[in-house]
N, CA, C and O atoms as a GROMACS GRO file, in nm:
protein
  616
    1MET      N    1   7.047   7.671   9.502
    1MET     CA    2   7.109   7.766   9.409
    1MET      C    3   7.261   7.764   9.430
    1MET      O    4   7.310   7.761   9.543
    2GLN      N    5   7.332   7.765   9.320
    2GLN     CA    6   7.478   7.760   9.324
    2GLN      C    7   7.535   7.900   9.352
    2GLN      O    8   7.481   8.001   9.304
    3ILE      N    9   7.642   7.905   9.429
    3ILE     CA   10   7.709   8.031   9.459
    3ILE      C   11   7.772   8.085   9.331
    3ILE      O   12   7.838   8.009   9.259
    4PRO      N   13   7.753   8.214   9.300
    4PRO     CA   14   7.809   8.270   9.177
    4PRO      C   15   7.962   8.260   9.174
    4PRO      O   16   8.029   8.280   9.276
    5SER      N   17   8.014   8.229   9.057
    5SER     CA   18   8.159   8.229   9.037
    5SER      C   19   8.208   8.374   9.036
    5SER      O   20   8.128   8.467   9.037
    6ILE      N   21   8.338   8.392   9.032
    6ILE     CA   22   8.394   8.528   9.023
    6ILE      C   23   8.354   8.589   8.888
    6ILE      O   24   8.321   8.708   8.882
    7ARG      N   25   8.356   8.512   8.784
    7ARG     CA   26   8.314   8.561   8.652
    7ARG      C   27   8.167   8.607   8.657
    7ARG      O   28   8.133   8.712   8.602
    8GLU      N   29   8.081   8.529   8.721
    8GLU     CA   30   7.939   8.566   8.734
    8GLU      C   31   7.921   8.688   8.824
    8GLU      O   32   7.837   8.773   8.798
    9THR      N   33   8.001   8.695   8.929
    9THR     CA   34   7.996   8.812   9.017
    9THR      C   35   8.036   8.937   8.941
    9THR      O   36   7.972   9.041   8.954
   10LEU      N   37   8.142   8.927   8.864
   10LEU     CA   38   8.187   9.041   8.784
   10LEU      C   39   8.079   9.082   8.683
   10LEU      O   40   8.057   9.201   8.663
   11ALA      N   41   8.014   8.987   8.620
   11ALA     CA   42   7.906   9.018   8.526
   11ALA      C   43   7.792   9.090   8.599
   11ALA      O   44   7.734   9.184   8.545
   12PHE      N   45   7.760   9.046   8.720
   12PHE     CA   46   7.657   9.110   8.801
   12PHE      C   47   7.694   9.256   8.830
   12PHE      O   48   7.612   9.346   8.816
   13VAL      N   49   7.819   9.276   8.869
   13VAL     CA   50   7.868   9.410   8.902
   13VAL      C   51   7.870   9.499   8.778
   13VAL      O   52   7.827   9.614   8.783
   14ARG      N   53   7.919   9.447   8.668
   14ARG     CA   54   7.922   9.524   8.542
   14ARG      C   55   7.782   9.565   8.500
   14ARG      O   56   7.760   9.678   8.458
   15ASN      N   57   7.689   9.474   8.511
   15ASN     CA   58   7.551   9.504   8.475
   15ASN      C   59   7.492   9.611   8.568
   15ASN      O   60   7.426   9.704   8.523
   16ALA      N   61   7.518   9.596   8.696
   16ALA     CA   62   7.465   9.693   8.793
   16ALA      C   63   7.523   9.833   8.770
   16ALA      O   64   7.453   9.933   8.789
   17HIS      N   65   7.647   9.841   8.731
   17HIS     CA   66   7.715   9.968   8.708
   17HIS      C   67   7.710  10.013   8.562
   17HIS      O   68   7.782  10.105   8.523
   18ALA      N   69   7.627   9.949   8.481
   18ALA     CA   70   7.622   9.978   8.336
   18ALA      C   71   7.616  10.129   8.311
   18ALA      O   72   7.525  10.198   8.357
   19GLY      N   73   7.714  10.179   8.237
   19GLY     CA   74   7.718  10.320   8.200
   19GLY      C   75   7.779  10.412   8.304
   19GLY      O   76   7.807  10.528   8.273
   20ALA      N   77   7.800  10.364   8.426
   20ALA     CA   78   7.857  10.449   8.532
   20ALA      C   79   8.008  10.464   8.510
   20ALA      O   80   8.078  10.368   8.481
   21VAL      N   81   8.054  10.588   8.523
   21VAL     CA   82   8.195  10.619   8.502
   21VAL      C   83   8.250  10.689   8.626
   21VAL      O   84   8.180  10.769   8.689
   22ALA      N   85   8.373  10.657   8.661
   22ALA     CA   86   8.443  10.723   8.772
   22ALA      C   87   8.587  10.743   8.730
   22ALA      O   88   8.655  10.647   8.692
   23GLY      N   89   8.634  10.865   8.735
   23GLY     CA   90   8.772  10.893   8.695
   23GLY      C   91   8.798  10.863   8.548
   23GLY      O   92   8.910  10.831   8.511
   24GLY      N   93   8.694  10.874   8.466
   24GLY     CA   94   8.711  10.851   8.323
   24GLY      C   95   8.708  10.706   8.280
   24GLY      O   96   8.726  10.676   8.162
   25GLN      N   97   8.687  10.614   8.374
   25GLN     CA   98   8.683  10.471   8.343
   25GLN      C   99   8.553  10.411   8.395
   25GLN      O  100   8.489  10.468   8.483
   26PRO      N  101   8.513  10.296   8.339
   26PRO     CA  102   8.393  10.230   8.392
   26PRO      C  103   8.408  10.208   8.543
   26PRO      O  104   8.512  10.162   8.590
   27ARG      N  105   8.302  10.241   8.618
   27ARG     CA  106   8.307  10.236   8.765
   27ARG      C  107   8.343  10.096   8.817
   27ARG      O  108   8.410  10.084   8.919
   28TRP      N  109   8.299   9.992   8.748
   28TRP     CA  110   8.323   9.856   8.797
   28TRP      C  111   8.471   9.822   8.802
   28TRP      O  112   8.511   9.730   8.873
   29LEU      N  113   8.554   9.895   8.727
   29LEU     CA  114   8.698   9.868   8.731
   29LEU      C  115   8.758   9.896   8.869
   29LEU      O  116   8.858   9.834   8.907
   30ARG      N  117   8.698   9.988   8.944
   30ARG     CA  118   8.745  10.013   9.082
   30ARG      C  119   8.733   9.886   9.166
   30ARG      O  120   8.822   9.852   9.242
   31ALA      N  121   8.620   9.817   9.150
   31ALA     CA  122   8.599   9.694   9.226
   31ALA      C  123   8.702   9.588   9.191
   31ALA      O  124   8.752   9.517   9.278
   32VAL      N  125   8.736   9.578   9.063
   32VAL     CA  126   8.838   9.482   9.019
   32VAL      C  127   8.973   9.518   9.081
   32VAL      O  128   9.046   9.431   9.126
   33ALA      N  129   9.006   9.647   9.082
   33ALA     CA  130   9.133   9.691   9.140
   33ALA      C  131   9.140   9.657   9.289
   33ALA      O  132   9.244   9.613   9.337
   34VAL      N  133   9.031   9.676   9.361
   34VAL     CA  134   9.028   9.641   9.504
   34VAL      C  135   9.046   9.490   9.520
   34VAL      O  136   9.125   9.446   9.604
   35MET      N  137   8.975   9.412   9.441
   35MET     CA  138   8.989   9.267   9.450
   35MET      C  139   9.134   9.224   9.425
   35MET      O  140   9.186   9.137   9.495
   36ASN      N  141   9.198   9.286   9.327
   36ASN     CA  142   9.335   9.248   9.293
   36ASN      C  143   9.436   9.287   9.402
   36ASN      O  144   9.546   9.232   9.406
   37LEU      N  145   9.400   9.380   9.489
   37LEU     CA  146   9.489   9.420   9.598
   37LEU      C  147   9.471   9.338   9.725
   37LEU      O  148   9.549   9.353   9.820
   38LEU      N  149   9.373   9.251   9.730
   38LEU     CA  150   9.350   9.170   9.850
   38LEU      C  151   9.473   9.094   9.898
   38LEU      O  152   9.499   9.092  10.018
   39PRO      N  153   9.552   9.032   9.809
   39PRO     CA  154   9.670   8.959   9.858
   39PRO      C  155   9.771   9.048   9.930
   39PRO      O  156   9.848   8.999  10.012
   40ALA      N  157   9.772   9.177   9.900
   40ALA     CA  158   9.867   9.268   9.964
   40ALA      C  159   9.826   9.305  10.107
   40ALA      O  160   9.908   9.357  10.183
   41VAL      N  161   9.702   9.279  10.143
   41VAL     CA  162   9.653   9.319  10.276
   41VAL      C  163   9.716   9.233  10.385
   41VAL      O  164   9.768   9.286  10.483
   42LEU      N  165   9.712   9.104  10.368
   42LEU     CA  166   9.774   9.011  10.463
   42LEU      C  167   9.856   8.912  10.382
   42LEU      O  168   9.811   8.801  10.356
   43PRO      N  169   9.976   8.952  10.342
   43PRO     CA  170  10.058   8.865  10.257
   43PRO      C  171  10.075   8.726  10.318
   43PRO      O  172  10.095   8.711  10.439
   44GLY      N  173  10.067   8.627  10.233
   44GLY     CA  174  10.085   8.490  10.279
   44GLY      C  175   9.956   8.422  10.322
   44GLY      O  176   9.954   8.301  10.343
   45ILE      N  177   9.849   8.499  10.335
   45ILE     CA  178   9.721   8.440  10.373
   45ILE      C  179   9.634   8.430  10.249
   45ILE      O  180   9.616   8.529  10.177
   46LYS      N  181   9.580   8.312  10.224
   46LYS     CA  182   9.500   8.286  10.104
   46LYS      C  183   9.378   8.378  10.100
   46LYS      O  184   9.308   8.394  10.200
   47VAL      N  185   9.352   8.436   9.985
   47VAL     CA  186   9.232   8.515   9.962
   47VAL      C  187   9.120   8.418   9.923
   47VAL      O  188   9.137   8.336   9.833
   48THR      N  189   9.008   8.429   9.990
   48THR     CA  190   8.898   8.336   9.965
   48THR      C  191   8.808   8.384   9.851
   48THR      O  192   8.810   8.500   9.812
   49HIS      N  193   8.729   8.291   9.802
   49HIS     CA  194   8.630   8.322   9.699
   49HIS      C  195   8.533   8.430   9.752
   49HIS      O  196   8.499   8.524   9.680
   50GLU      N  197   8.490   8.414   9.876
   50GLU     CA  198   8.396   8.509   9.936
   50GLU      C  199   8.458   8.648   9.947
   50GLU      O  200   8.390   8.747   9.921
   51GLU      N  201   8.585   8.656   9.983
   51GLU     CA  202   8.651   8.788   9.992
   51GLU      C  203   8.657   8.854   9.854
   51GLU      O  204   8.640   8.976   9.843
   52ARG      N  205   8.682   8.776   9.752
   52ARG     CA  206   8.683   8.832   9.616
   52ARG      C  207   8.544   8.884   9.580
   52ARG      O  208   8.531   8.992   9.521
   53GLN      N  209   8.441   8.808   9.615
   53GLN     CA  210   8.304   8.854   9.587
   53GLN      C  211   8.274   8.983   9.663
   53GLN      O  212   8.217   9.077   9.607
   54ILE      N  213   8.312   8.989   9.789
   54ILE     CA  214   8.286   9.108   9.870
   54ILE      C  215   8.358   9.229   9.811
   54ILE      O  216   8.302   9.338   9.806
   55ALA      N  217   8.481   9.209   9.767
   55ALA     CA  218   8.556   9.320   9.705
   55ALA      C  219   8.484   9.371   9.581
   55ALA      O  220   8.475   9.492   9.559
   56LEU      N  221   8.433   9.280   9.500
   56LEU     CA  222   8.364   9.321   9.378
   56LEU      C  223   8.230   9.388   9.410
   56LEU      O  224   8.187   9.477   9.336
   57LEU      N  225   8.165   9.347   9.516
   57LEU     CA  226   8.032   9.398   9.551
   57LEU      C  227   8.034   9.512   9.653
   57LEU      O  228   7.928   9.565   9.686
   58ARG      N  229   8.150   9.550   9.703
   58ARG     CA  230   8.159   9.635   9.822
   58ARG      C  231   8.083   9.766   9.814
   58ARG      O  232   8.034   9.812   9.917
   59ASP      N  233   8.071   9.829   9.699
   59ASP     CA  234   8.000   9.957   9.694
   59ASP      C  235   7.872   9.951   9.610
   59ASP      O  236   7.814  10.055   9.578
   60ILE      N  237   7.830   9.832   9.576
   60ILE     CA  238   7.716   9.817   9.486
   60ILE      C  239   7.585   9.864   9.548
   60ILE      O  240   7.498   9.914   9.476
   61LEU      N  241   7.568   9.849   9.678
   61LEU     CA  242   7.444   9.890   9.743
   61LEU      C  243   7.433  10.042   9.752
   61LEU      O  244   7.323  10.098   9.754
   62ARG      N  245   7.546  10.108   9.757
   62ARG     CA  246   7.550  10.254   9.771
   62ARG      C  247   7.543  10.324   9.636
   62ARG      O  248   7.495  10.437   9.628
   63THR      N  249   7.590  10.260   9.531
   63THR     CA  250   7.606  10.330   9.404
   63THR      C  251   7.516  10.279   9.291
   63THR      O  252   7.521  10.331   9.180
   64THR      N  253   7.435  10.178   9.319
   64THR     CA  254   7.346  10.123   9.216
   64THR      C  255   7.207  10.101   9.276
   64THR      O  256   7.183  10.133   9.392
   65ALA      N  257   7.118  10.047   9.196
   65ALA     CA  258   6.983  10.017   9.242
   65ALA      C  259   6.974   9.880   9.309
   65ALA      O  260   6.867   9.840   9.354
   66GLU      N  261   7.086   9.808   9.317
   66GLU     CA  262   7.085   9.676   9.380
   66GLU      C  263   7.054   9.689   9.529
   66GLU      O  264   7.082   9.792   9.592
   67THR      N  265   6.996   9.582   9.585
   67THR     CA  266   6.958   9.579   9.726
   67THR      C  267   7.010   9.452   9.791
   67THR      O  268   7.060   9.361   9.725
   68GLU      N  269   6.997   9.447   9.921
   68GLU     CA  270   7.032   9.326   9.994
   68GLU      C  271   6.953   9.207   9.939
   68GLU      O  272   7.008   9.098   9.920
   69ALA      N  273   6.826   9.229   9.912
   69ALA     CA  274   6.741   9.122   9.860
   69ALA      C  275   6.787   9.077   9.720
   69ALA      O  276   6.785   8.958   9.690
   70SER      N  277   6.829   9.172   9.636
   70SER     CA  278   6.872   9.132   9.500
   70SER      C  279   7.003   9.054   9.506
   70SER      O  280   7.025   8.965   9.423
   71LEU      N  281   7.090   9.086   9.603
   71LEU     CA  282   7.213   9.007   9.619
   71LEU      C  283   7.179   8.865   9.661
   71LEU      O  284   7.236   8.768   9.611
   72SER      N  285   7.086   8.853   9.753
   72SER     CA  286   7.044   8.720   9.799
   72SER      C  287   6.978   8.642   9.686
   72SER      O  288   7.007   8.523   9.668
   73ARG      N  289   6.891   8.707   9.610
   73ARG     CA  290   6.826   8.639   9.496
   73ARG      C  291   6.928   8.594   9.392
   73ARG      O  292   6.908   8.494   9.324
   74ALA      N  293   7.037   8.669   9.378
   74ALA     CA  294   7.141   8.634   9.281
   74ALA      C  295   7.226   8.517   9.328
   74ALA      O  296   7.311   8.468   9.254
   75GLY      N  297   7.205   8.472   9.452
   75GLY     CA  298   7.275   8.354   9.501
   75GLY      C  299   7.397   8.381   9.588
   75GLY      O  300   7.469   8.288   9.623
   76PHE      N  301   7.421   8.508   9.622
   76PHE     CA  302   7.536   8.537   9.708
   76PHE      C  303   7.506   8.489   9.850
   76PHE      O  304   7.397   8.512   9.902
   77PRO      N  305   7.603   8.421   9.911
   77PRO     CA  306   7.582   8.365  10.046
   77PRO      C  307   7.551   8.474  10.148
   77PRO      O  308   7.594   8.589  10.133
   78PRO      N  309   7.476   8.439  10.254
   78PRO     CA  310   7.443   8.536  10.358
   78PRO      C  311   7.565   8.606  10.418
   78PRO      O  312   7.559   8.724  10.452
   79GLU      N  313   7.677   8.533  10.430
   79GLU     CA  314   7.798   8.593  10.488
   79GLU      C  315   7.854   8.701  10.396
   79GLU      O  316   7.904   8.803  10.443
   80VAL      N  317   7.847   8.680  10.266
   80VAL     CA  318   7.894   8.779  10.169
   80VAL      C  319   7.804   8.902  10.175
   80VAL      O  320   7.852   9.015  10.179
   81VAL      N  321   7.673   8.879  10.176
   81VAL     CA  322   7.578   8.991  10.182
   81VAL      C  323   7.598   9.069  10.312
   81VAL      O  324   7.594   9.192  10.310
   82ALA      N  325   7.620   9.000  10.423
   82ALA     CA  326   7.642   9.068  10.552
   82ALA      C  327   7.768   9.154  10.547
   82ALA      O  328   7.767   9.266  10.598
   83SER      N  329   7.875   9.104  10.487
   83SER     CA  330   7.999   9.183  10.477
   83SER      C  331   7.980   9.304  10.386
   83SER      O  332   8.030   9.412  10.416
   84VAL      N  333   7.908   9.286  10.276
   84VAL     CA  334   7.881   9.399  10.186
   84VAL      C  335   7.799   9.504  10.261
   84VAL      O  336   7.826   9.624  10.249
   85LEU      N  337   7.700   9.461  10.337
   85LEU     CA  338   7.622   9.556  10.418
   85LEU      C  339   7.711   9.629  10.518
   85LEU      O  340   7.698   9.750  10.537
   86ARG      N  341   7.800   9.556  10.583
   86ARG     CA  342   7.890   9.616  10.681
   86ARG      C  343   7.979   9.723  10.617
   86ARG      O  344   8.011   9.824  10.680
   87LEU      N  345   8.019   9.701  10.493
   87LEU     CA  346   8.107   9.795  10.424
   87LEU      C  347   8.032   9.914  10.365
   87LEU      O  348   8.094  10.012  10.323
   88THR      N  349   7.900   9.907  10.361
   88THR     CA  350   7.821  10.012  10.298
   88THR      C  351   7.783  10.119  10.400
   88THR      O  352   7.722  10.090  10.502
   89ARG      N  353   7.821  10.240  10.369
   89ARG     CA  354   7.787  10.354  10.456
   89ARG      C  355   7.665  10.422  10.395
   89ARG      O  356   7.678  10.500  10.300
   90PHE      N  357   7.548  10.393  10.449
   90PHE     CA  358   7.424  10.447  10.395
   90PHE      C  359   7.398  10.589  10.445
   90PHE      O  360   7.339  10.670  10.373
   91ASP      N  361   7.440  10.620  10.566
   91ASP     CA  362   7.410  10.750  10.627
   91ASP      C  363   7.521  10.848  10.592
   91ASP      O  364   7.633  10.838  10.643
   92ALA      N  365   7.490  10.943  10.507
   92ALA     CA  366   7.591  11.042  10.463
   92ALA      C  367   7.642  11.125  10.580
   92ALA      O  368   7.752  11.181  10.573
   93GLY      N  369   7.565  11.133  10.687
   93GLY     CA  370   7.608  11.209  10.804
   93GLY      C  371   7.703  11.132  10.894
   93GLY      O  372   7.758  11.188  10.989
   94PHE      N  373   7.722  11.006  10.866
   94PHE     CA  374   7.810  10.920  10.946
   94PHE      C  375   7.950  10.933  10.888
   94PHE      O  376   7.975  10.891  10.774
   95ALA      N  377   8.040  10.988  10.964
   95ALA     CA  378   8.176  11.016  10.915
   95ALA      C  379   8.244  10.888  10.865
   95ALA      O  380   8.230  10.780  10.923
   96HIS      N  381   8.319  10.904  10.756
   96HIS     CA  382   8.389  10.790  10.694
   96HIS      C  383   8.480  10.720  10.795
   96HIS      O  384   8.482  10.597  10.801
   97LEU      N  385   8.556  10.796  10.873
   97LEU     CA  386   8.645  10.733  10.971
   97LEU      C  387   8.567  10.657  11.078
   97LEU      O  388   8.611  10.552  11.123
   98GLU      N  389   8.453  10.710  11.118
   98GLU     CA  390   8.371  10.639  11.217
   98GLU      C  391   8.318  10.508  11.157
   98GLU      O  392   8.313  10.406  11.225
   99HIS      N  393   8.278  10.513  11.032
   99HIS     CA  394   8.231  10.392  10.965
   99HIS      C  395   8.344  10.288  10.960
   99HIS      O  396   8.321  10.170  10.990
  100LEU      N  397   8.463  10.331  10.922
  100LEU     CA  398   8.576  10.238  10.916
  100LEU      C  399   8.612  10.185  11.055
  100LEU      O  400   8.657  10.071  11.068
  101ARG      N  401   8.594  10.265  11.157
  101ARG     CA  402   8.620  10.219  11.294
  101ARG      C  403   8.525  10.103  11.328
  101ARG      O  404   8.567  10.004  11.387
  102VAL      N  405   8.399  10.116  11.289
  102VAL     CA  406   8.301  10.010  11.313
  102VAL      C  407   8.345   9.882  11.240
  102VAL      O  408   8.341   9.773  11.297
  103VAL      N  409   8.387   9.896  11.114
  103VAL     CA  410   8.434   9.780  11.038
  103VAL      C  411   8.558   9.720  11.106
  103VAL      O  412   8.565   9.598  11.124
  104ALA      N  413   8.654   9.804  11.142
  104ALA     CA  414   8.779   9.758  11.202
  104ALA      C  415   8.756   9.686  11.335
  104ALA      O  416   8.829   9.593  11.369
  105GLU      N  417   8.654   9.728  11.410
  105GLU     CA  418   8.627   9.668  11.540
  105GLU      C  419   8.536   9.546  11.531
  105GLU      O  420   8.510   9.479  11.631
  106SER      N  421   8.487   9.517  11.412
  106SER     CA  422   8.400   9.401  11.395
  106SER      C  423   8.484   9.274  11.392
  106SER      O  424   8.607   9.279  11.386
  107LYS      N  425   8.417   9.162  11.394
  107LYS     CA  426   8.486   9.032  11.383
  107LYS      C  427   8.488   8.984  11.238
  107LYS      O  428   8.526   8.870  11.210
  108ASP      N  429   8.448   9.071  11.146
  108ASP     CA  430   8.435   9.037  11.005
  108ASP      C  431   8.569   9.059  10.933
  108ASP      O  432   8.595   9.166  10.879
  109LEU      N  433   8.652   8.955  10.934
  109LEU     CA  434   8.785   8.964  10.873
  109LEU      C  435   8.776   8.997  10.724
  109LEU      O  436   8.856   9.075  10.673
  110ALA      N  437   8.680   8.938  10.655
  110ALA     CA  438   8.667   8.964  10.511
  110ALA      C  439   8.638   9.112  10.485
  110ALA      O  440   8.700   9.172  10.397
  111ALA      N  441   8.547   9.171  10.561
  111ALA     CA  442   8.515   9.314  10.543
  111ALA      C  443   8.638   9.399  10.574
  111ALA      O  444   8.664   9.498  10.505
  112LYS      N  445   8.713   9.362  10.677
  112LYS     CA  446   8.834   9.439  10.712
  112LYS      C  447   8.938   9.430  10.600
  112LYS      O  448   9.000   9.531  10.565
  113ARG      N  449   8.956   9.312  10.546
  113ARG     CA  450   9.054   9.296  10.437
  113ARG      C  451   9.012   9.377  10.314
  113ARG      O  452   9.096   9.441  10.250
  114VAL      N  453   8.885   9.374  10.281
  114VAL     CA  454   8.836   9.448  10.164
  114VAL      C  455   8.848   9.598  10.189
  114VAL      O  456   8.888   9.672  10.099
  115ALA      N  457   8.814   9.644  10.309
  115ALA     CA  458   8.826   9.787  10.341
  115ALA      C  459   8.971   9.832  10.328
  115ALA      O  460   8.999   9.940  10.276
  116MET      N  461   9.063   9.750  10.376
  116MET     CA  462   9.205   9.785  10.366
  116MET      C  463   9.251   9.785  10.221
  116MET      O  464   9.328   9.871  10.180
  117ALA      N  465   9.205   9.689  10.142
  117ALA     CA  466   9.241   9.686  10.000
  117ALA      C  467   9.189   9.810   9.929
  117ALA      O  468   9.257   9.865   9.842
  118ALA      N  469   9.070   9.856   9.966
  118ALA     CA  470   9.016   9.979   9.906
  118ALA      C  471   9.102  10.099   9.942
  118ALA      O  472   9.126  10.187   9.859
  119LEU      N  473   9.149  10.103  10.066
  119LEU     CA  474   9.238  10.213  10.108
  119LEU      C  475   9.372  10.205  10.035
  119LEU      O  476   9.427  10.308   9.996
  120LEU      N  477   9.424  10.085  10.016
  120LEU     CA  478   9.549  10.069   9.940
  120LEU      C  479   9.531  10.117   9.796
  120LEU      O  480   9.621  10.180   9.740
  121ARG      N  481   9.415  10.089   9.738
  121ARG     CA  482   9.387  10.137   9.602
  121ARG      C  483   9.387  10.289   9.598
  121ARG      O  484   9.444  10.350   9.508
  122GLU      N  485   9.322  10.351   9.696
  122GLU     CA  486   9.321  10.498   9.704
  122GLU      C  487   9.463  10.553   9.719
  122GLU      O  488   9.500  10.651   9.656
  123GLU      N  489   9.540  10.489   9.803
  123GLU     CA  490   9.678  10.532   9.829
  123GLU      C  491   9.761  10.525   9.701
  123GLU      O  492   9.833  10.619   9.667
  124ARG      N  493   9.751  10.414   9.631
  124ARG     CA  494   9.828  10.398   9.506
  124ARG      C  495   9.780  10.495   9.399
  124ARG      O  496   9.860  10.550   9.324
  125GLN      N  497   9.650  10.516   9.392
  125GLN     CA  498   9.596  10.610   9.294
  125GLN      C  499   9.643  10.751   9.324
  125GLN      O  500   9.680  10.825   9.233
  126ALA      N  501   9.641  10.790   9.451
  126ALA     CA  502   9.683  10.924   9.490
  126ALA      C  503   9.832  10.945   9.463
  126ALA      O  504   9.874  11.055   9.426
  127ALA      N  505   9.911  10.842   9.482
  127ALA     CA  506  10.055  10.853   9.461
  127ALA      C  507  10.088  10.875   9.314
  127ALA      O  508  10.187  10.939   9.281
  128GLY      N  509  10.003  10.821   9.225
  128GLY     CA  510  10.035  10.831   9.083
  128GLY      C  511   9.963  10.940   9.008
  128GLY      O  512  10.020  11.001   8.918
  129ALA      N  513   9.838  10.965   9.043
  129ALA     CA  514   9.759  11.050   8.954
  129ALA      C  515   9.686  11.165   9.021
  129ALA      O  516   9.605  11.231   8.956
  130SER      N  517   9.711  11.191   9.147
  130SER     CA  518   9.636  11.296   9.216
  130SER      C  519   9.728  11.401   9.277
  130SER      O  520   9.733  11.414   9.400
  131PRO      N  521   9.800  11.475   9.195
  131PRO     CA  522   9.888  11.576   9.252
  131PRO      C  523   9.812  11.686   9.327
  131PRO      O  524   9.870  11.756   9.410
  132GLY      N  525   9.683  11.701   9.297
  132GLY     CA  526   9.603  11.804   9.362
  132GLY      C  527   9.540  11.759   9.492
  132GLY      O  528   9.463  11.834   9.551
  133GLU      N  529   9.570  11.639   9.538
  133GLU     CA  530   9.512  11.590   9.662
  133GLU      C  531   9.558  11.676   9.779
  133GLU      O  532   9.676  11.711   9.788
  134THR      N  533   9.467  11.710   9.866
  134THR     CA  534   9.500  11.796   9.980
  134THR      C  535   9.571  11.718  10.089
  134THR      O  536   9.558  11.595  10.098
  135GLU      N  537   9.644  11.787  10.170
  135GLU     CA  538   9.709  11.726  10.285
  135GLU      C  539   9.604  11.668  10.380
  135GLU      O  540   9.626  11.565  10.443
  136GLU      N  541   9.491  11.735  10.390
  136GLU     CA  542   9.382  11.688  10.475
  136GLU      C  543   9.333  11.551  10.428
  136GLU      O  544   9.308  11.462  10.510
  137ALA      N  545   9.318  11.534  10.297
  137ALA     CA  546   9.274  11.406  10.242
  137ALA      C  547   9.378  11.298  10.268
  137ALA      O  548   9.343  11.185  10.302
  138ARG      N  549   9.506  11.332  10.253
  138ARG     CA  550   9.613  11.234  10.280
  138ARG      C  551   9.613  11.194  10.427
  138ARG      O  552   9.628  11.076  10.460
  139ALA      N  553   9.597  11.292  10.515
  139ALA     CA  554   9.596  11.264  10.659
  139ALA      C  555   9.476  11.177  10.696
  139ALA      O  556   9.490  11.086  10.779
  140ARG      N  557   9.361  11.203  10.638
  140ARG     CA  558   9.242  11.123  10.664
  140ARG      C  559   9.263  10.977  10.619
  140ARG      O  560   9.225  10.884  10.690
  141ARG      N  561   9.324  10.959  10.502
  141ARG     CA  562   9.350  10.824  10.453
  141ARG      C  563   9.451  10.753  10.543
  141ARG      O  564   9.435  10.635  10.572
  142ARG      N  565   9.555  10.824  10.588
  142ARG     CA  566   9.653  10.763  10.678
  142ARG      C  567   9.586  10.718  10.808
  142ARG      O  568   9.614  10.609  10.858
  143LYS      N  569   9.496  10.801  10.863
  143LYS     CA  570   9.423  10.762  10.984
  143LYS      C  571   9.337  10.639  10.958
  143LYS      O  572   9.331  10.548  11.040
  144ALA      N  573   9.272  10.638  10.843
  144ALA     CA  574   9.188  10.524  10.808
  144ALA      C  575   9.272  10.397  10.796
  144ALA      O  576   9.231  10.290  10.843
  145MET      N  577   9.387  10.408  10.734
  145MET     CA  578   9.474  10.291  10.718
  145MET      C  579   9.524  10.242  10.853
  145MET      O  580   9.532  10.122  10.875
  146THR      N  581   9.556  10.333  10.942
  146THR     CA  582   9.599  10.295  11.077
  146THR      C  583   9.487  10.221  11.151
  146THR      O  584   9.512  10.121  11.218
  147LEU      N  585   9.364  10.271  11.138
  147LEU     CA  586   9.249  10.204  11.200
  147LEU      C  587   9.236  10.061  11.149
  147LEU      O  588   9.219   9.967  11.227
  148MET      N  589   9.243  10.046  11.016
  148MET     CA  590   9.226   9.913  10.958
  148MET      C  591   9.344   9.822  10.993
  148MET      O  592   9.325   9.702  11.014
  149GLN      N  593   9.465   9.877  10.998
  149GLN     CA  594   9.580   9.795  11.036
  149GLN      C  595   9.561   9.740  11.176
  149GLN      O  596   9.588   9.623  11.201
  150ARG      N  597   9.516   9.825  11.269
  150ARG     CA  598   9.489   9.779  11.406
  150ARG      C  599   9.382   9.671  11.406
  150ARG      O  600   9.393   9.570  11.475
  151GLY      N  601   9.276   9.694  11.326
  151GLY     CA  602   9.167   9.596  11.319
  151GLY      C  603   9.214   9.462  11.264
  151GLY      O  604   9.161   9.357  11.300
  152LEU      N  605   9.313   9.467  11.176
  152LEU     CA  606   9.368   9.345  11.116
  152LEU      C  607   9.477   9.282  11.202
  152LEU      O  608   9.524   9.173  11.172
  153GLY      N  609   9.518   9.351  11.307
  153GLY     CA  610   9.617   9.295  11.398
  153GLY      C  611   9.762   9.321  11.362
  153GLY      O  612   9.849   9.244  11.402
  154TYR      N  613   9.789   9.428  11.285
  154TYR     CA  614   9.929   9.463  11.257
  154TYR      C  615   9.951   9.610  11.262
  154TYR      O  616  10.063   9.656  11.240
   0.00000   0.00000   0.00000
């Protein structure tokens, strides 16, 4: 089976999120925004095809009916599926910062880059459109970004 292209991955994500809306826009657009921020995470380092796939798929297991098995059946490589699993916080009782600490301390560079790109997306979104964001939320995101920066080695 051939590895899905980015276009095929995006079609998979769009189909999985069919009808889902977040912030007034189709939910799958968040995944595209995260993918587009990958080059900003480690400037000068090439973004791989697998990292783009992981960015597009990063929250699909948590927010859709897709499963690890359905990702594998769709032809996504085991390394991509493993990174998507690593980025998925299934236990609602597991604190977000603790989950990010696990990702940051892993050897999974792709998952770390995608997690940081997701945080950058949140940061940019909050700077432009979230005047009601609490100081607590900003502080939590800053802590998360510091964790991921350490995990990425900067």
